C-alpha positions in Angstrom: 47.3 4.1 20.4 43.6 5.7 20.5 41.6 5.2 17.5 40.4 7.2 15.2 43.9 9.4 15.6 41.6 12.7 15.7 39.8 11.9 18.9 41.0 12.9 22.3 38.9 12.1 25.3 40.7 14.5 27.2 39.3 16.9 24.9 36.1 16.1 25.2 35.7 15.8 28.8 35.6 18.9 30.8 38.5 19.9 33.0 37.2 19.9 36.3 35.5 15.9 35.6 39.3 15.3 34.3 41.0 16.6 37.6 38.0 15.3 39.8 38.5 13.1 42.8 35.7 10.5 43.3 34.0 10.2 46.6 35.5 7.2 48.5 32.5 5.5 50.3 33.0 2.6 53.2 32.6 -0.4 51.1 35.1 0.8 48.1 37.5 -0.5 50.7 36.1 -3.4 52.8 32.6 -5.6 52.2 33.3 -7.6 55.1 34.2 -8.3 58.6 32.0 -6.5 61.3 31.6 -3.3 59.4 31.3 -0.3 62.2 32.2 2.2 59.0 29.5 3.7 57.4 27.2 4.7 59.9 24.9 1.7 58.5 22.1 1.0 61.3 23.5 -2.3 63.3 19.9 -3.8 64.2 18.8 -4.2 60.3 16.1 -3.1 58.4 12.3 -2.6 59.7 10.3 -3.6 57.1 8.1 -6.8 58.8 7.9 -9.9 58.1 4.2 -9.9 57.4 4.8 -7.0 54.5 5.4 -10.1 52.0 8.4 -8.8 50.5 11.2 -11.3 49.0 14.0 -10.0 51.1 15.8 -13.3 51.8 19.5 -13.0 51.9 19.6 -9.2 51.3 21.5 -7.0 54.4 19.2 -3.5 53.5 21.0 -2.2 56.3 24.2 -2.2 54.8 24.8 0.2 51.4 25.0 -1.6 48.3 28.1 -2.7 46.0 29.1 0.5 44.9 30.7 -1.2 42.0 29.0 -4.5 41.1 31.6 -6.1 39.1 29.8 -9.1 38.8 27.0 -7.7 36.9 29.5 -5.9 34.9 31.1 -8.9 34.0 28.2 -10.9 33.1 26.8 -8.0 30.9 30.2 -8.0 28.9 30.3 -11.6 28.8 26.3 -11.6 26.9 27.6 -8.5 24.8 30.9 -10.3 23.6 33.0 -7.2 25.6 36.3 -8.4 27.0 35.6 -7.5 30.8 33.7 -5.4 32.8 35.9 -2.9 32.6 34.2 -2.0 29.3 30.3 -1.7 31.4 29.2 1.2 33.1 25.8 0.4 35.6 23.5 3.6 35.7 20.0 4.4 37.1 18.0 3.5 33.8 19.5 4.7 30.8 18.3 8.3 31.5 21.0 8.7 34.4 23.5 7.1 31.9 22.7 10.2 29.2 22.4 12.9 31.5 26.1 11.7 33.0 27.4 12.3 29.3 26.3 15.4 29.1 27.2 16.2 32.6 30.9 15.0 32.1 31.8 16.5 28.5 29.5 19.8 27.9 30.2 23.1 29.8 27.0 24.7 30.4 25.6 27.3 27.6 28.8 26.8 26.0 28.8 23.0 24.2 26.0 21.4 22.1 24.5 18.0 21.4 23.2 16.9 18.0 20.1 14.7 18.0 18.0 13.5 14.7 14.2 13.5 14.9 12.0 11.8 15.4 13.6 10.6 18.4 14.1 9.9 21.9 12.9 12.5 23.9 15.0 12.3 27.3 17.7 13.6 24.6 16.6 17.2 24.5 15.0 17.3 28.5 18.7 16.2 29.9 20.5 19.1 27.4 17.5 21.5 28.9 18.6 20.9 32.4 22.1 20.6 31.5 21.9 24.3 30.1 23.1 22.9 26.5 22.1 23.4 23.1 20.3 21.4 20.5 20.9 20.8 17.2 18.5 19.0 15.3 18.7 16.9 11.7 15.7 15.6 10.9 16.6 11.9 9.9 15.0 11.3 6.6 11.4 10.2 6.5 10.7 9.6 2.8 8.3 6.4 2.5 8.8 5.9 6.0 13.1 5.1 6.0 13.8 6.9 9.0 17.6 6.6 8.3 20.4 9.6 9.1 21.0 12.0 6.6 25.0 11.3 6.9 25.6 14.4 4.4 23.7 17.2 6.4 24.9 15.6 9.7 28.6 15.9 8.6 27.7 19.6 7.4 26.7 21.0 10.5 29.2 19.5 12.8 31.7 20.6 10.1 30.0 24.1 10.1 28.9 24.3 14.2 31.5 24.7 17.2 31.6 22.8 20.5 29.1 19.7 19.5 30.3 17.1 22.3 27.7 14.5 21.8 25.4 13.2 18.3 23.0 10.8 19.6 21.6 8.1 17.1 18.3 6.1 18.7 18.6 2.8 16.5 16.5 0.9 16.6 14.7 4.2 17.0 12.5 5.4 19.3 9.2 6.0 17.7 10.7 5.1 14.1 11.3 1.1 15.4 14.1 1.4 12.5 17.9 0.4 12.9 20.6 2.5 11.9 23.6 0.4 9.8 26.7 0.1 10.9 28.3 1.5 7.7 26.4 5.3 9.0 27.6 4.8 12.3 31.3 4.2 11.8 31.0 7.2 9.3 30.4 9.4 11.8 33.2 7.7 13.9 35.4 8.4 11.0 34.4 11.6 10.3 37.6 14.4 11.1 36.1 17.2 11.8 33.7 15.5 14.6 36.1 15.4 17.8 33.0 14.2 20.2 31.5 11.1 20.8 29.3 9.5 19.3 26.3 7.5 21.6 24.4 4.9 20.4 20.8 4.1 22.0 20.4 0.3 21.4 17.4 -0.2 24.2 15.5 -2.3 21.9 18.6 -3.9 20.3 17.7 -7.5 20.7 14.7 -7.1 19.1 16.6 -6.9 16.1 18.7 -10.3 16.9 21.3 -8.1 17.8 23.6 -8.8 14.5 23.6 -4.9 14.3 24.5 -3.7 16.9 27.1 -1.1 17.6 28.6 -2.2 21.0 30.9 -4.5 18.1 32.6 -1.3 17.3 33.6 -0.4 20.9 37.3 -2.5 21.4 38.1 -0.6 18.1 36.8 2.9 18.6 37.2 5.3 21.5 34.4 8.0 20.0 31.4 5.6 21.1 29.5 4.8 23.6 26.6 2.7 23.1 23.5 2.0 25.9 21.3 -0.3 26.7 18.8 -2.1 29.3 17.2 -4.4 31.1 14.3 -2.6 30.6 12.6 -3.8 27.4 14.2 -7.1 26.2 14.4 -8.2 30.1 11.3 -7.1 31.1 13.0 -5.2 34.4 11.6 -2.0 34.0 10.8 -0.9 37.5 14.3 -2.0 38.5 15.6 0.7 36.3 18.7 -0.5 35.2 20.7 0.5 32.7 24.0 -0.1 30.7 26.7 2.3 28.8 29.4 0.5 27.3 32.6 2.3 26.2 36.5 1.9 26.3 37.5 1.2 29.6 38.9 5.0 29.8 35.4 6.6 29.3 33.6 3.9 31.4 36.3 5.1 34.8 35.0 9.1 34.2 31.7 7.7 34.3 32.7 5.5 37.1 34.1 8.7 38.8 31.4 11.4 38.3 28.5 9.1 39.6 26.4 9.1 42.8 28.3 6.8 45.2 25.7 4.0 45.5 23.4 4.6 42.3 22.2 0.6 42.1 20.3 -0.7 44.9 20.6 -3.9 46.4 16.9 -4.6 45.1 17.7 -3.6 41.5 21.3 -6.0 41.7 19.6 -9.2 42.7 16.9 -9.0 40.5 19.8 -8.2 37.5 21.8 -11.7 38.8 18.9 -13.3 37.9 18.0 -11.9 34.9 22.0 -12.5 33.6 22.3 -15.9 34.8 22.1 -18.9 31.9 18.7 -19.2 32.6 17.1 -15.4 32.8 18.7 -14.9 29.5 17.4 -18.1 28.3 14.2 -16.4 29.3 14.6 -13.3 27.6 15.3 -14.5 24.3 11.8 -16.8 24.7 10.4 -13.8 25.8 11.7 -11.8 22.8 10.9 -14.7 20.0 7.0 -14.6 20.9 7.0 -10.4 21.4 8.1 -10.7 17.8 5.8 -13.7 17.0 3.2 -11.7 18.3 4.2 -8.5 16.3 3.8 -10.1 13.0 0.8 -11.3 13.9 -0.6 -7.6 15.3 1.0 -6.2 11.9 -1.2 -8.9 9.5 -4.4 -8.0 11.7 -4.4 -4.9 11.7 -4.7 -4.4 7.7 -8.5 -6.0 8.2 -9.4 -2.4 10.0 -7.8 -0.5 6.7 -11.4 0.4 5.7 -12.1 2.1 8.4 -9.1 4.4 7.7 -6.1 3.2 9.5 -2.5 3.0 7.7 0.3 1.1 6.9 2.7 0.3 9.8 5.7 2.8 9.7 9.0 2.2 10.1 11.1 -1.1 10.5 9.1 -2.5 13.0 12.4 -3.4 14.8 11.5 -2.9 18.2 8.5 -4.3 20.9 6.1 -1.8 19.0 4.0 -0.7 15.8 3.6 2.5 14.6 0.9 2.5 12.8 -1.2 6.1 11.2 -4.7 7.0 11.7 -5.8 8.3 8.1 -8.7 10.1 6.7 -12.3 8.6 7.2 -12.3 6.3 4.1 -9.3 6.4 3.1 -6.5 4.2 2.0 -3.8 6.3 1.3 -0.8 6.2 3.7 -0.2 10.0 3.0 -3.9 10.9 4.1 -3.2 11.3 7.8 -5.6 12.6 10.3 -4.0 14.1 13.2 -6.3 15.3 14.8 -8.9 12.1 14.4 -6.1 10.1 15.6 -5.9 12.2 18.8 -10.0 11.4 18.8 -9.2 8.0 18.7 -6.2 7.7 20.8 -8.3 9.3 24.1 -11.5 7.4 23.0 -9.4 4.0 23.6 -7.7 5.2 26.9 -10.5 7.1 28.5 -13.5 4.7 27.2 -12.3 1.6 26.7 -9.2 1.2 29.0 -7.3 0.8 26.1 -3.8 3.4 26.2 -1.1 3.4 23.7 0.6 6.5 22.4 -0.6 9.3 20.1 2.7 10.2 18.1 1.6 12.4 15.7 3.1 15.4 16.8 6.8 14.2 15.4 8.0 14.4 12.1 7.2 11.8 10.0 4.7 10.6 12.0 2.1 12.2 11.3 -1.6 10.8 12.5 0.6 7.9 14.1 -0.2 5.7 17.0 2.2 3.9 19.2 1.2 0.5 20.0 3.2 -1.4 22.5 2.8 -5.2 21.5 1.2 -6.8 24.2 0.2 -10.4 25.8 -2.2 -12.1 22.7 -5.2 -11.5 24.8 -4.1 -7.6 25.5 -3.7 -7.4 21.6 -6.9 -8.5 20.9 -9.1 -6.9 22.9 -6.9 -3.8 21.6 -8.0 -4.9 17.8 -11.6 -5.2 18.8 -11.6 -1.3 20.3 -9.4 0.0 17.7 -12.1 -1.0 15.4 -14.7 0.5 17.5 -13.2 3.5 17.8 -12.2 3.6 14.1 -15.8 3.1 13.2 -16.8 5.7 15.7 -14.6 8.6 14.4 
């Protein structure tokens, strides 16, 4: 029996998607033998050996596995899910987000709810799919960046056709984790008939105890997205993951492009998800968290120059820090204009690129700084001190 009882996947997914007959590609049927079924180039790829590319063992002239159940099974094991049927692979998390809009939201009719400040691709995908976006800002008081549950429930109860609610945890750009009890409160809320999408791109930097993956086996109305871009350090291979109950995973799989994950991406993912790869990821995450703590401590020395205390939860691989009015030591006396000047000076004159985030709610005057190597962090501190002194 589906839980919670007020949720029905058939009422969320568009009828044309439910009725969709997925494209049957050649490798769905057979993957070995003399393959003369897919109009591939039988003579092989055209990349010369002199290129130096590491292509050993890869048949790049052949279409890749359309499902990659081995990768899904390895990821399911990593996250404590029963098997590969709970996992979907996408071209980065962005493909997953776009697919969720496409399978559930009727253009110009259905709506999605987001909680700014948050990841900008939710709104971009909504606009591409002609879906209205409702915004319930986070509680930003004191840099808490937490859900305003009562207000979200009020909007859900008043508005019609909300199919998706996006929760970014840890948040981007806030770096703050949303407690599981708050996510459960929305999953249990009987007025909401749609899907709760929890974006966990940075979850490994939290210790993972608060991952919403733990809710998937119980709740049919949750989808958790993750990625190999952050903790695994594989941003270039573009591999995102969705985890949900098998009925939703099947619909995503039926709707995706036939061969969305390349053989090159799969080879890297298989190595990263091996026991050695997972151990290396955990070691790197521990080093990043150590360097983050050191950077936060070092940034305190710049307060006399008008740099405030970090905001948010610091539960990701970055820090969010406000630039204040010159000479100020109050975190509330932010200075967006000065922050922009510092940001541009760092990038254009000093070769250090951070991200300006002062235009977002609760992030006034803020720069978002990714944790670099120890040497990169040392250079950052030196150049940031110079830039603040000059502004």
